[in-house]
Each structure stands twice: as C-alpha cells, then as structure tokens.
BALOBA-1460 file (C-alpha; in Angstrom, 3 decimals):
// residues 115
<rec num="1" residu="e" x="-6.515" y="9.451" z="17.035"/>
<rec num="2" residu="g" x="-7.403" y="8.519" z="20.685"/>
<rec num="3" residu="h" x="-4.021" y="7.130" z="20.903"/>
<rec num="4" residu="c" x="-2.433" y="10.443" z="20.193"/>
<rec num="5" residu="l" x="-5.018" y="12.198" z="22.107"/>
<rec num="6" residu="s" x="-4.147" y="10.192" z="25.272"/>
<rec num="7" residu="d" x="-0.356" y="10.514" z="24.645"/>
<rec num="8" residu="t" x="-0.721" y="14.212" z="24.402"/>
<rec num="9" residu="l" x="-3.096" y="14.723" z="27.258"/>
<rec num="10" residu="f" x="-2.043" y="12.296" z="29.633"/>
<rec num="11" residu="g" x="1.439" y="10.844" z="28.623"/>
<rec num="12" residu="g" x="3.354" y="14.239" z="27.807"/>
<rec num="13" residu="k" x="4.106" y="13.155" z="24.544"/>
<rec num="14" residu="p" x="2.219" y="15.824" z="22.540"/>
<rec num="15" residu="r" x="1.622" y="14.297" z="18.882"/>
<rec num="16" residu="k" x="-0.891" y="14.507" z="16.111"/>
<rec num="17" residu="t" x="-2.540" y="11.926" z="13.913"/>
<rec num="18" residu="s" x="-1.065" y="11.296" z="10.616"/>
<rec num="19" residu="y" x="-3.720" y="10.794" z="7.562"/>
<rec num="20" residu="s" x="-1.360" y="10.112" z="4.925"/>
<rec num="21" residu="d" x="-0.689" y="6.434" z="3.514"/>
<rec num="22" residu="v" x="-4.063" y="5.195" z="5.185"/>
<rec num="23" residu="p" x="-5.146" y="2.182" z="3.127"/>
<rec num="24" residu="t" x="-8.535" y="2.357" z="1.391"/>
<rec num="25" residu="a" x="-10.534" y="-0.784" z="0.410"/>
<rec num="26" residu="v" x="-13.570" y="-1.874" z="-1.700"/>
<rec num="27" residu="f" x="-14.663" y="-5.050" z="-0.847"/>
<rec num="28" residu="s" x="-16.293" y="-5.730" z="-4.371"/>
<rec num="29" residu="h" x="-15.904" y="-8.897" z="-6.234"/>
<rec num="30" residu="p" x="-12.687" y="-8.517" z="-6.903"/>
<rec num="31" residu="n" x="-11.363" y="-6.757" z="-3.822"/>
<rec num="32" residu="i" x="-9.862" y="-3.045" z="-4.470"/>
<rec num="33" residu="g" x="-6.965" y="-2.146" z="-2.294"/>
<rec num="34" residu="t" x="-4.910" y="1.506" z="-2.478"/>
<rec num="35" residu="v" x="-2.536" y="3.165" z="-0.152"/>
<rec num="36" residu="g" x="0.066" y="6.032" z="-1.045"/>
<rec num="37" residu="l" x="0.156" y="8.043" z="-3.948"/>
<rec num="38" residu="t" x="-1.709" y="7.410" z="-7.287"/>
<rec num="39" residu="e" x="0.550" y="7.193" z="-10.602"/>
<rec num="40" residu="e" x="-0.815" y="10.907" z="-11.857"/>
<rec num="41" residu="e" x="0.003" y="12.395" z="-7.543"/>
<rec num="42" residu="a" x="3.122" y="10.774" z="-7.865"/>
<rec num="43" residu="r" x="4.448" y="12.495" z="-11.294"/>
<rec num="44" residu="q" x="2.889" y="15.599" z="-10.152"/>
<rec num="45" residu="q" x="5.148" y="15.946" z="-6.886"/>
<rec num="46" residu="h" x="8.564" y="13.911" z="-7.986"/>
<rec num="47" residu="g" x="8.366" y="14.035" z="-11.664"/>
<rec num="48" residu="d" x="9.339" y="10.754" z="-13.280"/>
<rec num="49" residu="v" x="8.341" y="7.777" z="-11.380"/>
<rec num="50" residu="h" x="9.113" y="3.809" z="-11.863"/>
<rec num="51" residu="i" x="5.944" y="1.723" z="-12.327"/>
<rec num="52" residu="y" x="6.110" y="-1.811" z="-11.639"/>
<rec num="53" residu="r" x="3.108" y="-4.141" z="-12.646"/>
<rec num="54" residu="t" x="2.516" y="-7.610" z="-11.912"/>
<rec num="55" residu="s" x="-0.241" y="-10.431" z="-11.695"/>
<rec num="56" residu="f" x="-0.126" y="-13.507" z="-9.363"/>
<rec num="57" residu="r" x="-2.266" y="-16.241" z="-7.973"/>
<rec num="58" residu="a" x="-3.158" y="-16.205" z="-4.563"/>
<rec num="59" residu="m" x="-1.403" y="-19.295" z="-2.883"/>
<rec num="60" residu="k" x="-4.785" y="-20.890" z="-1.793"/>
<rec num="61" residu="h" x="-5.376" y="-21.173" z="-5.256"/>
<rec num="62" residu="t" x="-2.420" y="-23.693" z="-5.606"/>
<rec num="63" residu="l" x="-4.608" y="-26.122" z="-4.670"/>
<rec num="64" residu="t" x="-7.765" y="-25.527" z="-6.149"/>
<rec num="65" residu="k" x="-6.198" y="-24.994" z="-9.455"/>
<rec num="66" residu="k" x="-8.276" y="-21.655" z="-9.941"/>
<rec num="67" residu="e" x="-6.853" y="-19.711" z="-12.571"/>
<rec num="68" residu="e" x="-7.711" y="-16.074" z="-11.051"/>
<rec num="69" residu="k" x="-5.458" y="-13.524" z="-10.534"/>
<rec num="70" residu="t" x="-4.534" y="-10.617" z="-8.372"/>
<rec num="71" residu="l" x="-3.037" y="-7.465" z="-10.322"/>
<rec num="72" residu="m" x="-0.768" y="-5.177" z="-8.377"/>
<rec num="73" residu="k" x="1.351" y="-2.144" z="-9.126"/>
<rec num="74" residu="l" x="3.798" y="-0.262" z="-7.341"/>
<rec num="75" residu="i" x="4.736" y="3.619" z="-7.648"/>
<rec num="76" residu="v" x="8.508" y="4.136" z="-7.022"/>
<rec num="77" residu="h" x="10.757" y="6.716" z="-6.683"/>
<rec num="78" residu="p" x="13.409" y="6.614" z="-9.189"/>
<rec num="79" residu="t" x="16.284" y="7.728" z="-6.991"/>
<rec num="80" residu="t" x="15.591" y="6.669" z="-3.542"/>
<rec num="81" residu="n" x="13.607" y="3.608" z="-4.848"/>
<rec num="82" residu="k" x="11.023" y="4.324" z="-1.710"/>
<rec num="83" residu="v" x="7.414" y="2.974" z="-2.471"/>
<rec num="84" residu="l" x="5.169" y="6.091" z="-3.108"/>
<rec num="85" residu="g" x="1.984" y="4.006" z="-3.744"/>
<rec num="86" residu="v" x="0.367" y="0.436" z="-3.958"/>
<rec num="87" residu="h" x="-2.465" y="-0.282" z="-5.957"/>
<rec num="88" residu="m" x="-4.334" y="-3.869" z="-6.076"/>
<rec num="89" residu="c" x="-7.676" y="-5.675" z="-7.297"/>
<rec num="90" residu="g" x="-7.852" y="-9.302" z="-6.870"/>
<rec num="91" residu="d" x="-8.832" y="-11.885" z="-4.264"/>
<rec num="92" residu="a" x="-8.224" y="-10.667" z="-0.784"/>
<rec num="93" residu="a" x="-6.460" y="-6.804" z="-1.994"/>
<rec num="94" residu="g" x="-8.662" y="-5.420" z="0.564"/>
<rec num="95" residu="e" x="-7.041" y="-7.131" z="3.263"/>
<rec num="96" residu="i" x="-3.391" y="-7.284" z="1.627"/>
<rec num="97" residu="i" x="-3.348" y="-3.438" z="1.293"/>
<rec num="98" residu="q" x="-3.556" y="-3.104" z="5.118"/>
<rec num="99" residu="f" x="0.004" y="-4.612" z="4.963"/>
<rec num="100" residu="a" x="1.466" y="-2.338" z="2.275"/>
<rec num="101" residu="g" x="0.137" y="0.526" z="4.160"/>
<rec num="102" residu="i" x="2.696" y="-0.517" z="7.360"/>
<rec num="103" residu="c" x="5.251" y="-0.929" z="4.602"/>
<rec num="104" residu="l" x="4.722" y="2.548" z="3.187"/>
<rec num="105" residu="k" x="4.638" y="4.066" z="6.621"/>
<rec num="106" residu="a" x="7.756" y="2.023" z="7.449"/>
<rec num="107" residu="g" x="9.192" y="3.727" z="4.572"/>
<rec num="108" residu="a" x="9.766" y="0.559" z="2.358"/>
<rec num="109" residu="t" x="11.633" y="0.563" z="-0.557"/>
<rec num="110" residu="k" x="11.273" y="-1.392" z="-3.764"/>
<rec num="111" residu="e" x="14.072" y="-3.710" z="-2.727"/>
<rec num="112" residu="h" x="11.911" y="-4.516" z="0.690"/>
<rec num="113" residu="f" x="9.164" y="-5.928" z="-1.957"/>
<rec num="114" residu="d" x="11.507" y="-7.856" z="-3.729"/>
<rec num="115" residu="s" x="12.691" y="-9.520" z="-1.005"/>
C-alpha cells in the first residue's frame, strides 16, 4: 500500500494495491496456509476445475525419521492449467504459502509446480 501510494504521489506512476491472492496463515499445530480461490469459489467462477492433492514429508524429517506429513491441494483451471488456489496443512505451511502466493501472482501453471 505504501509503495503504491508513493509511486502514485511522487513517482508519476499511478497504481492501486491489489488484494487478490494474498496468502493467509494460521500458525497452529499443524500450520494451515491458503492462497487464491477455494474449491467452491473456483467452481462458481470457472465451472469445472481440476483438483490435485498430495502429501509429503518435510525434507528436514529425512534426517529425523519423523513421519509427519504436509498436505497440499492445488486448484487448477482445466483449460489454461493456471493454478487458481493452493491450500496446505502441515509443518511450515504458514511459511511455504507465501511462496505459493508469489507463484499465483506470477500466473504459475500446474506444470510450473510439477517442475
């Protein structure tokens, strides 16, 4: 907001702050992270959507042998493969979701997440 205001008032580049795709986290145990559209919102706006679910063990647990898993769900547009939402629950999900927010703002596709 401050940067947009400064650009508008002093930089000669009028722009507005975008509040879409702002990551949200709940730092509980386990962490919850979400960004973008929910499955319901995506279906309302786009009709059919593709849902991808996975679970994985955090890399740090390869040494600790801890079996704790992180769950992740991607909501993807069926035609463009653009990721519309990312939802996570697990170790460090509240931190990881910030990166997912950058990906959504950049227009990442399912292929980007797979690579």
